[in-house]
C-alpha positions in Angstrom: -3.4 -14.2 4.9 -3.3 -12.1 1.7 -0.3 -9.6 0.6 -1.8 -6.5 -0.6 0.7 -4.6 -3.0 -0.1 -1.1 -4.1 1.9 1.1 -6.5 1.2 4.3 -8.6 3.5 7.2 -9.8 4.1 10.3 -7.3 3.8 13.5 -9.0 7.4 14.8 -9.5 6.8 18.0 -7.8 5.3 16.5 -4.7 8.0 14.0 -4.1 9.2 15.5 -0.7 5.8 16.2 0.7 4.6 12.7 -0.5 7.3 11.0 1.6 6.3 12.6 4.6 2.9 11.9 4.2 3.5 8.1 3.0 4.9 7.7 6.9 1.8 8.9 8.2 -0.1 6.3 5.7 1.9 3.5 6.8 1.8 4.2 10.4 -2.3 4.8 10.3 -2.7 1.2 8.8 0.0 -0.6 10.9 -2.6 -2.0 13.1 -4.8 -3.4 10.4 -1.4 -5.4 9.0 0.2 -8.4 10.7 3.5 -7.1 9.9 5.0 -3.5 9.5 3.6 -2.3 6.0 6.6 -1.3 4.0 7.2 1.5 0.8 9.3 0.8 -2.1 10.5 2.9 -5.0 11.1 1.6 -8.4 14.9 1.4 -9.2 14.8 3.1 -11.9 11.8 5.6 -11.4 12.1 7.4 -8.4 8.2 8.6 -9.1 7.2 5.0 -9.0 6.5 3.4 -5.5 5.0 0.4 -4.0 3.3 0.0 -0.8 3.3 -3.6 0.7 0.9 -4.9 3.4 1.6 -8.4 4.6 -1.4 -10.5 6.5 -4.1 -9.1 5.6 -7.0 -11.0 6.7 -10.2 -9.2 5.0 -8.9 -7.9 1.8 -12.2 -5.7 1.2 -12.4 -4.1 4.7 -8.5 -3.3 4.4 -8.9 -1.8 1.0 -11.2 0.5 2.1 -10.0 1.6 5.0 -6.9 2.2 3.0 -8.6 4.5 0.2 -10.3 6.5 3.4 -7.2 6.8 5.1 -5.1 7.6 2.1 -7.7 10.3 1.2 -8.3 11.4 4.7 -4.3 12.4 4.6 -4.5 14.2 1.1 -2.2 11.5 -0.1 -4.3 10.8 -3.5 -3.6 14.5 -4.2 0.2 14.3 -4.8 -0.3 11.2 -7.3 -0.2 10.8 -11.2 -3.3 8.9 -12.0 -4.6 6.0 -9.7 -3.6 3.6 -7.1 -3.4 0.2 -8.2 -4.1 -2.6 -6.0 -2.9 -6.4 -6.3 -3.6 -9.2 -3.9 -1.3 -12.3 -3.6 -1.7 -15.1 -1.6 0.9 -18.1 -0.5 0.7 -21.0 -2.7 -0.2 -22.9 0.2 -3.7 -21.1 0.1 -4.6 -22.6 -3.1 -3.9 -26.2 -1.2 -6.0 -25.2 1.9 -2.9 -26.1 3.8 -1.4 -23.7 6.2 1.3 -21.8 5.4 
């Protein structure tokens, strides 16, 4: 299973609206994750946010669903630039051993 980290900057004028919207996005994506997704805010920059999605079985399908859902909620209009997605596996995934 994979963990996806999505990071981006929220437009300062839209911080309050984005906070409401992120709750809807995380709730909508929860059924597609092995554990509840969560949000983080950068310690030294309240406009830099991260979403963390754990235990993702099908990375490509999840990313498609995430993009469609974020767009449908109007979330992409609240950010500055693009959403960056990074995918990580446990070290055991490299050896093929259960992790």
